[in-house]
gemmi code that builds the backbone of each chain (N, CA, C; Angstrom):
import gemmi

chains = {
    "A": [
        ("MET", (94.687, 117.754, 96.098), (95.516, 116.795, 95.369), (94.912, 116.536, 93.998)),
        ("ALA", (95.749, 116.614, 93.038), (95.267, 116.378, 91.677), (96.304, 115.577, 90.909)),
        ("THR", (95.842, 114.991, 89.835), (96.748, 114.223, 88.982), (97.123, 115.057, 87.770)),
        ("GLN", (98.405, 115.230, 87.596), (98.901, 115.940, 86.422), (99.014, 114.946, 85.267)),
        ("LYS", (98.652, 115.378, 84.076), (98.720, 114.498, 82.907), (99.417, 115.220, 81.763)),
        ("ILE", (100.476, 114.589, 81.272), (101.241, 115.172, 80.168), (101.104, 114.260, 78.958)),
        ("PRO", (100.564, 114.777, 77.861), (100.327, 113.918, 76.690), (101.561, 113.742, 75.814)),
        ("PHE", (101.675, 112.570, 75.231), (102.712, 112.288, 74.229), (102.026, 111.754, 72.981)),
        ("VAL", (102.258, 112.407, 71.863), (101.635, 111.974, 70.614), (102.720, 111.603, 69.611)),
        ("PRO", (102.369, 110.804, 68.611), (103.377, 110.381, 67.627), (104.091, 111.553, 66.957)),
        ("GLU", (103.358, 112.631, 66.701), (103.931, 113.764, 65.975), (105.082, 114.423, 66.724)),
        ("ASP", (105.113, 114.288, 68.038), (106.142, 114.954, 68.839), (107.330, 114.066, 69.158)),
        ("ALA", (107.298, 112.831, 68.733), (108.365, 111.894, 69.096), (109.677, 112.243, 68.402)),
        ("GLN", (110.761, 111.938, 69.112), (112.111, 112.051, 68.550), (112.744, 110.665, 68.567)),
        ("PHE", (113.758, 110.490, 67.706), (114.336, 109.149, 67.578), (115.849, 109.209, 67.508)),
        ("LEU", (116.481, 108.111, 67.880), (117.905, 107.947, 67.634), (118.100, 107.510, 66.179)),
        ("ALA", (119.349, 107.267, 65.811), (119.645, 106.979, 64.405), (119.171, 105.602, 63.966)),
        ("THR", (119.034, 104.700, 64.911), (118.592, 103.340, 64.575), (117.541, 102.892, 65.578)),
        ("ALA", (116.886, 101.780, 65.248), (115.920, 101.130, 66.150), (114.807, 102.074, 66.586)),
        ("PHE", (114.176, 102.693, 65.604), (113.077, 103.606, 65.914), (111.797, 103.152, 65.211)),
        ("PRO", (110.635, 103.454, 65.787), (109.372, 103.096, 65.147), (109.076, 104.025, 63.977)),
        ("GLN", (108.379, 103.489, 63.003), (108.030, 104.288, 61.826), (106.814, 105.149, 62.123)),
        ("TYR", (106.903, 106.429, 61.737), (105.739, 107.294, 61.845), (104.822, 107.017, 60.662)),
        ("LEU", (103.560, 106.748, 60.953), (102.603, 106.452, 59.892), (101.388, 107.349, 60.027)),
        ("LYS", (100.914, 107.836, 58.897), (99.610, 108.488, 58.859), (98.710, 107.647, 57.977)),
        ("ILE", (97.688, 107.090, 58.578), (96.751, 106.233, 57.857), (95.499, 107.056, 57.558)),
        ("ASN", (95.135, 107.083, 56.296), (93.931, 107.822, 55.938), (92.705, 106.991, 56.305)),
        ("GLY", (92.052, 107.352, 57.365), (90.884, 106.618, 57.822), (89.663, 106.933, 56.992)),
        ("ALA", (88.520, 106.387, 57.433), (87.280, 106.586, 56.692), (86.914, 108.062, 56.609)),
        ("GLU", (87.115, 108.785, 57.719), (86.732, 110.193, 57.711), (87.748, 111.106, 58.383)),
        ("TYR", (88.832, 110.524, 58.934), (89.881, 111.368, 59.523), (91.199, 110.612, 59.495)),
        ("PRO", (92.313, 111.346, 59.431), (93.616, 110.692, 59.416), (93.993, 110.172, 60.798)),
        ("VAL", (94.649, 109.019, 60.802), (95.090, 108.396, 62.050), (96.616, 108.342, 62.037)),
        ("SER", (97.240, 108.994, 63.002), (98.704, 108.972, 63.081), (99.136, 108.020, 64.190)),
        ("VAL", (100.160, 107.230, 63.882), (100.664, 106.251, 64.845), (102.176, 106.128, 64.688)),
        ("LEU", (102.792, 105.510, 65.690), (104.155, 105.032, 65.569), (104.091, 103.520, 65.467)),
        ("ALA", (104.681, 102.958, 64.421), (104.629, 101.509, 64.194), (105.871, 100.863, 64.793)),
        ("TYR", (105.676, 100.170, 65.908), (106.772, 99.492, 66.594), (106.895, 98.067, 66.073)),
        ("ASP", (108.110, 97.692, 65.710), (108.383, 96.406, 65.078), (108.144, 95.238, 66.025)),
        ("SER", (107.794, 94.103, 65.436), (107.522, 92.900, 66.231), (108.771, 92.094, 66.538)),
        ("GLY", (109.865, 92.362, 65.835), (111.022, 91.494, 65.993), (112.187, 92.077, 66.763)),
        ("THR", (112.130, 93.363, 67.066), (113.276, 93.981, 67.733), (112.788, 95.114, 68.617)),
        ("LYS", (113.672, 95.586, 69.476), (113.307, 96.679, 70.379), (113.419, 98.003, 69.639)),
        ("GLU", (112.356, 98.786, 69.648), (112.366, 100.097, 69.027), (111.871, 101.134, 70.033)),
        ("SER", (112.434, 102.350, 69.923), (112.188, 103.355, 70.963), (111.805, 104.702, 70.384)),
        ("GLY", (110.871, 105.361, 71.057), (110.524, 106.741, 70.763), (110.783, 107.580, 72.012)),
        ("PHE", (111.154, 108.846, 71.788), (111.554, 109.701, 72.913), (110.757, 111.007, 72.896)),
        ("TRP", (110.469, 111.480, 74.080), (109.823, 112.776, 74.246), (110.509, 113.504, 75.404)),
        ("LYS", (110.334, 114.829, 75.475), (110.826, 115.569, 76.637), (109.706, 116.479, 77.137)),
        ("PHE", (109.768, 116.778, 78.415), (108.733, 117.602, 79.019), (109.270, 118.228, 80.299)),
        ("LYS", (108.547, 119.189, 80.807), (108.873, 119.774, 82.107), (107.918, 119.201, 83.131)),
        ("ALA", (108.457, 118.742, 84.237), (107.633, 118.089, 85.263), (106.888, 119.142, 86.080)),
        ("VAL", (105.980, 119.798, 85.403), (105.230, 120.890, 86.030), (104.445, 120.375, 87.232)),
        ("ASN", (104.639, 121.037, 88.357), (103.890, 120.730, 89.585), (104.053, 119.299, 90.071)),
        ("TYR", (105.163, 118.659, 89.706), (105.372, 117.309, 90.258), (105.428, 117.405, 91.775)),
        ("GLY", (104.673, 116.513, 92.421), (104.652, 116.520, 93.883), (105.468, 115.405, 94.480)),
        ("SER", (104.981, 114.177, 94.284), (105.678, 113.013, 94.831), (105.123, 111.754, 94.182)),
        ("GLY", (105.801, 110.670, 94.442), (105.292, 109.365, 94.021), (105.764, 108.914, 92.662)),
        ("ASN", (105.348, 107.702, 92.322), (105.752, 107.107, 91.048), (105.081, 107.797, 89.866)),
        ("LEU", (105.630, 107.545, 88.713), (105.046, 108.048, 87.472), (104.283, 106.914, 86.797)),
        ("THR", (103.161, 107.240, 86.229), (102.384, 106.242, 85.495), (102.303, 106.645, 84.030)),
        ("VAL", (102.712, 105.735, 83.167), (102.611, 105.979, 81.729), (101.436, 105.153, 81.206)),
        ("VAL", (100.435, 105.832, 80.704), (99.261, 105.156, 80.142), (99.400, 105.162, 78.626)),
        ("ILE", (99.537, 103.978, 78.064), (99.762, 103.845, 76.619), (98.499, 103.336, 75.948)),
        ("ARG", (98.117, 104.006, 74.880), (97.001, 103.526, 74.066), (97.580, 103.046, 72.744)),
        ("TRP", (97.207, 101.823, 72.379), (97.858, 101.211, 71.224), (96.877, 100.302, 70.489)),
        ("THR", (97.298, 99.882, 69.319), (96.536, 98.892, 68.569), (97.524, 98.062, 67.735)),
        ("SER", (96.987, 97.143, 66.964), (97.857, 96.297, 66.134), (97.679, 96.667, 64.673)),
        ("ASP", (98.646, 96.257, 63.862), (98.531, 96.467, 62.422), (97.629, 95.409, 61.803)),
        ("THR", (97.935, 94.127, 62.057), (97.188, 93.060, 61.377), (96.728, 91.929, 62.296)),
        ("ALA", (97.181, 91.875, 63.539), (96.870, 90.730, 64.401), (95.646, 90.983, 65.279)),
        ("THR", (95.028, 89.889, 65.688), (93.930, 89.986, 66.649), (94.242, 89.218, 67.922)),
        ("SER", (95.489, 88.825, 68.086), (95.882, 88.109, 69.302), (97.352, 88.372, 69.575)),
        ("GLY", (97.788, 87.938, 70.743), (99.195, 88.094, 71.111), (99.406, 89.189, 72.143)),
        ("ASP", (100.599, 89.174, 72.696), (100.961, 90.130, 73.749), (102.042, 91.081, 73.253)),
        ("VAL", (102.024, 92.272, 73.806), (103.042, 93.269, 73.491), (103.716, 93.713, 74.785)),
        ("VAL", (105.049, 93.740, 74.770), (105.811, 94.226, 75.916), (106.179, 95.687, 75.678)),
        ("TRP", (105.575, 96.559, 76.465), (105.888, 97.986, 76.418), (106.795, 98.339, 77.587)),
        ("GLY", (107.700, 99.280, 77.369), (108.580, 99.718, 78.434), (108.758, 101.223, 78.407)),
        ("ALA", (109.173, 101.772, 79.552), (109.407, 103.211, 79.646), (110.457, 103.494, 80.709)),
        ("ALA", (111.194, 104.562, 80.501), (112.200, 105.003, 81.465), (112.389, 106.493, 81.306)),
        ("ILE", (112.902, 107.133, 82.356), (113.113, 108.583, 82.300), (114.557, 108.936, 82.645)),
        ("ALA", (114.903, 110.148, 82.258), (116.151, 110.773, 82.697), (115.804, 112.212, 83.032)),
        ("ARG", (116.191, 112.655, 84.193), (115.786, 113.990, 84.630), (117.006, 114.835, 84.928)),
        ("ILE", (116.884, 116.123, 84.590), (117.962, 117.062, 84.895), (117.348, 118.311, 85.530)),
        ("PRO", (117.799, 118.683, 86.713), (117.328, 119.932, 87.327), (118.148, 121.099, 86.791)),
        ("PRO", (117.506, 122.102, 86.218), (118.270, 123.240, 85.695), (118.981, 123.996, 86.812)),
        ("ASP", (120.053, 124.636, 86.462), (120.875, 125.451, 87.370), (121.621, 124.615, 88.404)),
        ("SER", (120.908, 123.808, 89.135), (121.567, 123.095, 90.229), (122.411, 121.918, 89.752)),
        ("SER", (122.206, 121.484, 88.508), (122.986, 120.370, 87.997), (123.911, 120.841, 86.882)),
        ("SER", (125.124, 120.344, 86.902), (126.081, 120.681, 85.837), (126.138, 119.577, 84.783)),
        ("GLN", (125.178, 118.657, 84.831), (125.134, 117.525, 83.911), (125.037, 117.994, 82.457)),
        ("ASP", (125.885, 117.430, 81.604), (125.771, 117.626, 80.158), (124.494, 116.933, 79.697)),
        ("ILE", (123.592, 117.680, 79.081), (122.300, 117.079, 78.733), (122.419, 116.016, 77.646)),
        ("THR", (123.537, 116.012, 76.926), (123.688, 115.037, 75.849), (124.372, 113.745, 76.302)),
        ("THR", (124.827, 113.708, 77.534), (125.496, 112.490, 78.007), (124.753, 111.824, 79.159)),
        ("LYS", (123.642, 112.384, 79.537), (122.819, 111.812, 80.604), (122.292, 110.440, 80.179)),
        ("THR", (122.160, 109.541, 81.125), (121.624, 108.215, 80.825), (120.260, 108.027, 81.468)),
        ("LEU", (119.530, 107.064, 80.950), (118.181, 106.795, 81.437), (118.219, 105.942, 82.707)),
        ("ALA", (117.236, 106.144, 83.568), (117.093, 105.306, 84.754), (116.569, 103.927, 84.347)),
        ("THR", (116.475, 103.044, 85.303), (116.028, 101.681, 85.030), (114.607, 101.675, 84.448)),
        ("PRO", (114.411, 100.997, 83.336), (113.067, 101.000, 82.739), (112.086, 100.095, 83.487)),
        ("ALA", (110.831, 100.381, 83.290), (109.748, 99.522, 83.780), (108.961, 99.027, 82.578)),
        ("THR", (108.360, 97.869, 82.703), (107.649, 97.304, 81.557), (106.260, 96.794, 81.963)),
        ("VAL", (105.453, 96.607, 80.961), (104.159, 95.946, 81.140), (103.909, 95.080, 79.910)),
        ("THR", (103.259, 93.958, 80.099), (102.862, 93.107, 78.982), (101.359, 93.204, 78.827)),
        ("ASP", (100.917, 93.672, 77.683), (99.485, 93.858, 77.455), (99.026, 93.000, 76.283)),
        ("SER", (97.838, 92.466, 76.388), (97.319, 91.546, 75.377), (96.373, 92.246, 74.410)),
        ("HIS", (96.439, 91.815, 73.163), (95.404, 92.231, 72.216), (94.081, 91.611, 72.666)),
        ("LEU", (93.013, 92.396, 72.626), (91.733, 91.931, 73.158), (90.870, 91.230, 72.124)),
        ("GLY", (91.403, 91.025, 70.932), (90.719, 90.190, 69.943), (89.603, 90.883, 69.195)),
        ("THR", (88.929, 90.105, 68.361), (87.742, 90.489, 67.588), (88.069, 91.420, 66.415)),
        ("THR", (88.666, 92.585, 66.674), (88.938, 93.553, 65.619), (90.420, 93.890, 65.611)),
        ("VAL", (91.020, 93.882, 64.427), (92.465, 94.094, 64.327), (92.888, 95.418, 64.962)),
        ("ARG", (92.313, 96.496, 64.483), (92.790, 97.811, 64.915), (91.910, 98.430, 65.994)),
        ("ARG", (91.437, 97.615, 66.920), (90.753, 98.162, 68.080), (91.794, 98.791, 69.002)),
        ("GLU", (91.325, 99.640, 69.897), (92.265, 100.353, 70.765), (92.378, 99.674, 72.119)),
        ("MET", (93.626, 99.451, 72.544), (93.907, 98.884, 73.864), (94.631, 99.929, 74.707)),
        ("SER", (94.537, 99.776, 76.019), (95.199, 100.681, 76.947), (95.919, 99.885, 78.015)),
        ("CYS", (97.098, 100.344, 78.391), (97.843, 99.691, 79.480), (98.638, 100.743, 80.232)),
        ("SER", (99.083, 100.361, 81.407), (99.795, 101.306, 82.262), (101.136, 100.746, 82.699)),
        ("ILE", (102.132, 101.604, 82.693), (103.464, 101.264, 83.210), (103.722, 102.157, 84.420)),
        ("THR", (104.114, 101.537, 85.513), (104.472, 102.312, 86.706), (105.984, 102.456, 86.773)),
        ("ILE", (106.445, 103.671, 86.614), (107.887, 103.939, 86.673), (108.263, 104.213, 88.124)),
        ("THR", (109.098, 103.354, 88.668), (109.518, 103.510, 90.067), (110.960, 104.010, 90.180)),
        ("SER", (111.711, 103.906, 89.091), (113.067, 104.471, 89.088), (112.948, 105.917, 88.630)),
        ("LEU", (112.874, 106.825, 89.599), (112.454, 108.200, 89.315), (113.609, 109.161, 89.070)),
        ("ASP", (114.814, 108.720, 89.222), (115.985, 109.564, 88.941), (115.929, 110.862, 89.754)),
        ("SER", (115.344, 110.780, 90.948), (115.245, 111.943, 91.855), (114.462, 113.102, 91.235)),
        ("ILE", (113.451, 112.784, 90.468), (112.651, 113.816, 89.808), (112.052, 114.789, 90.827)),
        ("ALA", (112.039, 116.053, 90.479), (111.441, 117.092, 91.324), (110.656, 118.037, 90.431)),
        ("ALA", (109.827, 118.853, 91.040), (108.958, 119.764, 90.296), (109.776, 120.643, 89.350)),
        ("ASN", (109.283, 120.735, 88.141), (109.834, 121.611, 87.099), (111.175, 121.162, 86.527)),
        ("ASP", (111.595, 119.955, 86.859), (112.776, 119.403, 86.199), (112.502, 119.201, 84.710)),
        ("THR", (113.569, 119.216, 83.936), (113.466, 118.790, 82.542), (113.619, 117.269, 82.524)),
        ("VAL", (112.703, 116.621, 81.831), (112.695, 115.160, 81.844), (112.612, 114.629, 80.412)),
        ("TRP", (113.445, 113.655, 80.118), (113.345, 112.915, 78.872), (112.731, 111.570, 79.187)),
        ("ILE", (111.871, 111.097, 78.320), (111.240, 109.800, 78.536), (111.351, 108.967, 77.266)),
        ("VAL", (111.632, 107.705, 77.438), (111.618, 106.775, 76.316), (110.438, 105.832, 76.491)),
        ("ILE", (109.734, 105.591, 75.416), (108.687, 104.564, 75.393), (109.068, 103.594, 74.283)),
        ("TYR", (109.224, 102.339, 74.667), (109.681, 101.361, 73.684), (108.793, 100.126, 73.681)),
        ("ARG", (108.883, 99.398, 72.571), (108.310, 98.052, 72.514), (109.482, 97.083, 72.440)),
        ("ASP", (109.490, 96.098, 73.306), (110.572, 95.114, 73.289), (110.128, 93.919, 72.452)),
        ("GLY", (110.145, 94.130, 71.135), (109.639, 93.103, 70.227), (110.438, 91.815, 70.235)),
        ("GLY", (111.681, 91.886, 70.697), (112.498, 90.683, 70.757), (112.331, 89.898, 72.037)),
        ("ALA", (111.562, 90.414, 72.984), (111.385, 89.724, 74.259), (110.521, 88.479, 74.078)),
        ("GLY", (110.810, 87.479, 74.887), (110.040, 86.243, 74.793), (108.565, 86.426, 75.086)),
        ("GLY", (108.255, 87.384, 75.946), (106.856, 87.616, 76.303), (106.086, 88.420, 75.277)),
        ("ASP", (106.791, 88.958, 74.292), (106.126, 89.727, 73.234), (105.769, 88.764, 72.109)),
        ("THR", (104.501, 88.443, 71.987), (104.081, 87.379, 71.066), (103.209, 87.870, 69.922)),
        ("MET", (102.907, 89.142, 69.853), (102.014, 89.621, 68.782), (102.793, 89.708, 67.467)),
        ("ALA", (102.292, 89.031, 66.456), (103.047, 88.814, 65.223), (102.839, 89.919, 64.192)),
        ("CYS", (102.987, 91.158, 64.596), (102.898, 92.273, 63.649), (103.321, 93.540, 64.362)),
        ("ASP", (103.366, 94.647, 63.621), (103.657, 95.934, 64.239), (102.615, 96.272, 65.300)),
        ("ALA", (103.081, 96.906, 66.369), (102.167, 97.503, 67.349), (102.103, 98.994, 67.057)),
        ("PHE", (100.894, 99.503, 66.922), (100.706, 100.921, 66.622), (100.511, 101.696, 67.925)),
        ("PHE", (101.446, 102.588, 68.210), (101.329, 103.503, 69.348), (100.428, 104.646, 68.927)),
        ("ILE", (99.325, 104.842, 69.627), (98.375, 105.899, 69.272), (98.686, 107.185, 70.038)),
        ("GLU", (98.782, 107.049, 71.329), (99.184, 108.173, 72.169), (99.419, 107.657, 73.572)),
        ("ALA", (100.047, 108.473, 74.398), (100.288, 108.102, 75.789), (100.178, 109.346, 76.645)),
        ("SER", (100.027, 109.119, 77.929), (100.083, 110.236, 78.867), (100.902, 109.812, 80.068)),
        ("LEU", (101.608, 110.772, 80.609), (102.380, 110.549, 81.830), (101.600, 111.190, 82.973)),
        ("GLU", (101.373, 110.417, 84.011), (100.533, 110.904, 85.097), (101.280, 110.835, 86.421)),
        ("TYR", (101.100, 111.903, 87.235), (101.728, 111.913, 88.559), (100.948, 112.859, 89.475)),
        ("SER", (101.187, 112.697, 90.752), (100.489, 113.525, 91.737), (101.193, 114.866, 91.899)),
        ("ASP", (100.411, 115.897, 92.129), (101.020, 117.214, 92.348), (101.198, 117.529, 93.838)),
        ("THR", (100.986, 116.526, 94.679), (101.184, 116.749, 96.124), (102.140, 115.718, 96.691)),
    ],
    "B": [
        ("MET", (120.761, 71.881, 48.146), (120.755, 72.993, 49.111), (120.016, 72.561, 50.370)),
        ("ALA", (120.633, 72.849, 51.506), (120.016, 72.486, 52.782), (118.943, 73.503, 53.151)),
        ("VAL", (118.274, 73.245, 54.257), (117.290, 74.222, 54.748), (118.021, 75.497, 55.142)),
        ("LEU", (117.279, 76.582, 55.260), (117.878, 77.868, 55.632), (118.475, 77.796, 57.035)),
        ("SER", (119.457, 78.625, 57.281), (120.020, 78.720, 58.634), (118.981, 79.339, 59.571)),
        ("ASP", (119.234, 79.187, 60.842), (118.309, 79.766, 61.819), (118.203, 81.282, 61.636)),
        ("ASN", (119.319, 81.925, 61.376), (119.290, 83.381, 61.177), (118.484, 83.755, 59.939)),
        ("ASP", (118.622, 82.956, 58.874), (117.857, 83.245, 57.662), (116.363, 83.033, 57.893)),
        ("ARG", (116.039, 81.995, 58.642), (114.620, 81.767, 58.958), (114.065, 82.908, 59.819)),
        ("ILE", (114.875, 83.381, 60.737), (114.450, 84.527, 61.545), (114.225, 85.741, 60.649)),
        ("ALA", (115.114, 85.919, 59.685), (114.978, 87.061, 58.773), (113.665, 86.980, 57.991)),
        ("VAL", (113.320, 85.778, 57.532), (112.054, 85.600, 56.815), (110.875, 85.860, 57.741)),
        ("TRP", (110.978, 85.337, 58.936), (109.939, 85.505, 59.962), (109.667, 86.989, 60.211)),
        ("LEU", (110.730, 87.755, 60.432), (110.577, 89.180, 60.706), (110.064, 89.926, 59.482)),
        ("GLN", (110.547, 89.528, 58.302), (110.087, 90.188, 57.081), (108.594, 89.982, 56.892)),
        ("TRP", (108.138, 88.767, 57.160), (106.711, 88.498, 56.984), (105.883, 89.369, 57.939)),
        ("MET", (106.307, 89.429, 59.186), (105.544, 90.211, 60.163), (105.551, 91.691, 59.813)),
        ("ARG", (106.674, 92.139, 59.247), (106.787, 93.557, 58.917), (105.976, 93.912, 57.690)),
        ("GLU", (105.939, 93.019, 56.726), (105.344, 93.366, 55.430), (103.908, 92.892, 55.255)),
        ("ASN", (103.460, 91.972, 56.085), (102.085, 91.514, 55.950), (101.113, 92.655, 56.263)),
        ("LYS", (100.193, 92.907, 55.347), (99.218, 93.969, 55.557), (97.785, 93.451, 55.553)),
        ("GLU", (97.631, 92.145, 55.481), (96.286, 91.570, 55.500), (95.966, 91.113, 56.919)),
        ("PRO", (94.851, 91.515, 57.485), (94.542, 91.137, 58.863), (94.558, 89.632, 59.077)),
        ("VAL", (95.152, 89.217, 60.183), (95.102, 87.810, 60.597), (93.949, 87.713, 61.583)),
        ("THR", (92.870, 87.111, 61.150), (91.640, 87.213, 61.931), (91.558, 86.220, 63.080)),
        ("GLY", (92.392, 85.181, 63.061), (92.384, 84.222, 64.161), (93.561, 84.442, 65.080)),
        ("ALA", (93.609, 83.647, 66.150), (94.705, 83.752, 67.105), (95.964, 83.126, 66.530)),
        ("LEU", (97.037, 83.882, 66.491), (98.321, 83.384, 65.973), (99.433, 84.167, 66.643)),
        ("THR", (100.278, 83.462, 67.383), (101.379, 84.142, 68.048), (102.612, 84.126, 67.162)),
        ("LYS", (103.612, 84.904, 67.579), (104.858, 84.941, 66.821), (105.512, 83.563, 66.763)),
        ("ALA", (105.472, 82.845, 67.881), (106.093, 81.517, 67.913), (105.388, 80.558, 66.950)),
        ("GLU", (104.075, 80.645, 66.887), (103.322, 79.784, 65.978), (103.594, 80.160, 64.519)),
        ("LEU", (103.773, 81.445, 64.268), (104.135, 81.869, 62.915), (105.521, 81.364, 62.548)),
        ("ARG", (106.440, 81.402, 63.504), (107.806, 80.917, 63.244), (107.765, 79.437, 62.860)),
        ("ALA", (106.907, 78.662, 63.488), (106.787, 77.245, 63.146), (106.343, 77.075, 61.694)),
        ("ALA", (105.487, 77.966, 61.241), (105.035, 77.903, 59.854), (106.167, 78.270, 58.892)),
        ("ILE", (106.977, 79.247, 59.274), (108.140, 79.606, 58.445), (109.064, 78.399, 58.312)),
        ("ASP", (109.335, 77.762, 59.426), (110.217, 76.582, 59.416), (109.637, 75.482, 58.528)),
        ("ALA", (108.337, 75.264, 58.648), (107.692, 74.205, 57.870), (107.728, 74.505, 56.380)),
        ("ALA", (107.502, 75.773, 56.028), (107.534, 76.149, 54.613), (108.934, 75.953, 54.035)),
        ("ASP", (109.944, 76.298, 54.810), (111.323, 76.123, 54.344), (111.645, 74.643, 54.188)),
        ("THR", (111.219, 73.863, 55.145), (111.464, 72.420, 55.067), (110.765, 71.820, 53.855)),
        ("TRP", (109.542, 72.255, 53.615), (108.784, 71.754, 52.459), (109.505, 72.122, 51.159)),
        ("ALA", (109.983, 73.357, 51.075), (110.701, 73.791, 49.870), (111.963, 72.968, 49.669)),
        ("ASN", (112.623, 72.668, 50.768), (113.853, 71.867, 50.690), (113.552, 70.441, 50.239)),
        ("ASP", (112.477, 69.882, 50.799), (112.139, 68.493, 50.496), (111.651, 68.313, 49.065)),
        ("ASN", (111.114, 69.374, 48.479), (110.454, 69.242, 47.174), (111.185, 69.936, 46.030)),
        ("GLN", (112.400, 70.351, 46.258), (113.120, 71.062, 45.202), (113.417, 70.148, 44.009)),
        ("SER", (113.705, 68.884, 44.297), (113.978, 67.956, 43.199), (112.715, 67.688, 42.385)),
        ("SER", (111.598, 67.582, 43.098), (110.320, 67.348, 42.420), (109.987, 68.498, 41.471)),
        ("TYR", (110.215, 69.729, 41.924), (109.957, 70.886, 41.072), (110.860, 70.864, 39.851)),
        ("ASN", (112.112, 70.577, 40.087), (113.059, 70.576, 38.970), (112.672, 69.527, 37.934)),
        ("THR", (112.258, 68.362, 38.411), (111.861, 67.282, 37.510), (110.617, 67.654, 36.714)),
        ("ALA", (109.753, 68.461, 37.318), (108.512, 68.845, 36.646), (108.755, 69.791, 35.480)),
        ("LEU", (109.891, 70.456, 35.481), (110.188, 71.381, 34.383), (110.580, 70.583, 33.146)),
        ("PRO", (110.010, 70.963, 32.009), (110.366, 70.245, 30.784), (111.732, 70.705, 30.257)),
        ("THR", (112.367, 69.829, 29.545), (113.567, 70.254, 28.827), (113.124, 70.999, 27.569)),
        ("PRO", (113.817, 71.986, 27.094), (115.187, 72.309, 27.493), (115.277, 73.262, 28.687)),
        ("ALA", (114.106, 73.783, 29.197), (114.173, 74.766, 30.285), (114.926, 74.199, 31.491)),
        ("ARG", (114.679, 72.922, 31.778), (115.294, 72.324, 32.960), (116.816, 72.387, 32.900)),
        ("THR", (117.340, 72.196, 31.724), (118.801, 72.155, 31.607), (119.399, 73.510, 31.268)),
        ("VAL", (118.600, 74.379, 30.645), (119.145, 75.669, 30.214), (119.084, 76.721, 31.329)),
        ("LEU", (117.986, 76.756, 32.070), (117.821, 77.807, 33.089), (118.710, 77.540, 34.297)),
        ("SER", (119.188, 78.638, 34.876), (119.970, 78.532, 36.110), (119.029, 78.351, 37.298)),
        ("THR", (119.590, 78.019, 38.443), (118.769, 77.864, 39.648), (118.025, 79.150, 39.997)),
        ("PRO", (118.690, 80.306, 40.013), (117.942, 81.541, 40.297), (116.825, 81.802, 39.281)),
        ("GLN", (117.059, 81.447, 38.020), (116.013, 81.651, 37.009), (114.825, 80.728, 37.251)),
        ("LYS", (115.098, 79.508, 37.668), (114.008, 78.574, 37.976), (113.235, 79.033, 39.214)),
        ("VAL", (113.952, 79.558, 40.185), (113.299, 80.062, 41.399), (112.398, 81.243, 41.052)),
        ("ALA", (112.903, 82.144, 40.230), (112.101, 83.301, 39.827), (110.850, 82.859, 39.080)),
        ("LEU", (111.014, 81.849, 38.238), (109.873, 81.318, 37.479), (108.784, 80.822, 38.430)),
        ("LEU", (109.209, 80.051, 39.415), (108.242, 79.516, 40.376), (107.597, 80.636, 41.193)),
        ("MET", (108.407, 81.596, 41.611), (107.871, 82.722, 42.393), (106.800, 83.469, 41.613)),
        ("PHE", (107.068, 83.719, 40.323), (106.115, 84.482, 39.521), (104.811, 83.710, 39.326)),
        ("VAL", (104.935, 82.414, 39.109), (103.721, 81.602, 38.923), (102.896, 81.574, 40.202)),
        ("VAL", (103.558, 81.313, 41.324), (102.839, 81.232, 42.605), (102.220, 82.584, 42.948)),
        ("ALA", (102.982, 83.653, 42.717), (102.456, 84.983, 43.017), (101.237, 85.294, 42.160)),
        ("LYS", (101.300, 84.931, 40.860), (100.160, 85.194, 39.974), (98.936, 84.393, 40.399)),
        ("ARG", (99.187, 83.165, 40.863), (98.070, 82.303, 41.272), (97.414, 82.776, 42.571)),
        ("TYR", (98.232, 83.189, 43.519), (97.690, 83.389, 44.865), (97.758, 84.813, 45.415)),
        ("LEU", (98.576, 85.668, 44.819), (98.704, 87.022, 45.353), (97.990, 88.066, 44.527)),
        ("THR", (97.447, 87.702, 43.380), (96.761, 88.678, 42.540), (95.580, 89.268, 43.299)),
        ("GLY", (95.595, 90.572, 43.432), (94.501, 91.248, 44.125), (94.671, 91.276, 45.618)),
        ("ALA", (95.718, 90.604, 46.160), (95.885, 90.583, 47.609), (96.493, 91.890, 48.091)),
    ],
}
model = gemmi.Model(1)
for chain_id, residues in chains.items():
    chain = gemmi.Chain(chain_id)
    for i, (resn, *xyz) in enumerate(residues, 1):
        res = gemmi.Residue()
        res.name, res.seqid = resn, gemmi.SeqId(i, " ")
        for name, pos in zip(("N", "CA", "C"), xyz):
            atom = gemmi.Atom()
            atom.name, atom.element = name, gemmi.Element(name[0])
            atom.pos, atom.b_iso = gemmi.Position(*pos), 0.0
            res.add_atom(atom)
        chain.add_residue(res)
    model.add_chain(chain)
structure = gemmi.Structure()
structure.add_model(model)
structure.setup_entities()
């Protein structure tokens, strides 16, 4: 039994026409830092697609690594959902498929340094009948308009990974 | 002029969070920031007559309201935002 991990980085994200996070490249002290800047006042979404290689069973875990633009306190509400299509066996139009029920987590800024890195996990239980080697679309969003989202600035998405069991 | 509408205050609130690039080093939530937006708007509303009275004539009578607002914005920005 092993855990499969599929990485999602800002450079690979796709967006709809509205309500999307801004792609930013920040020139750091010695290396460039790329992030997606999720707004504090509204829900913004980034999308990725992947093949569920060797998916075995169980829930999906999305591990998000993030930081803030200017704040050292407050909470961020992150959410994720998937839509899966099995090739050949499904006649579903890939452009009209809808996402399954999202799952969310509220994570707090750990203070002290503005752009320190935080990590949180979302457990996706609405699996849309995912099976090994399905094509899967995933949305990762920040619900900046939610009452529980209290961090007063952009949340910077650094990277995420989707994790699941191969047995 | 009355205080800003709730939607306008929300717009200012969101604009500040989006455009602020200086680290906020203490604990401050969105709700607490919104209270500050409301207070600043209320203060501006309460003191608009005082500002107008402080302007000497003929500027007070010749300049339009938007021109007086721009004047105040430029002075405040020069005083407090230079180098920020």
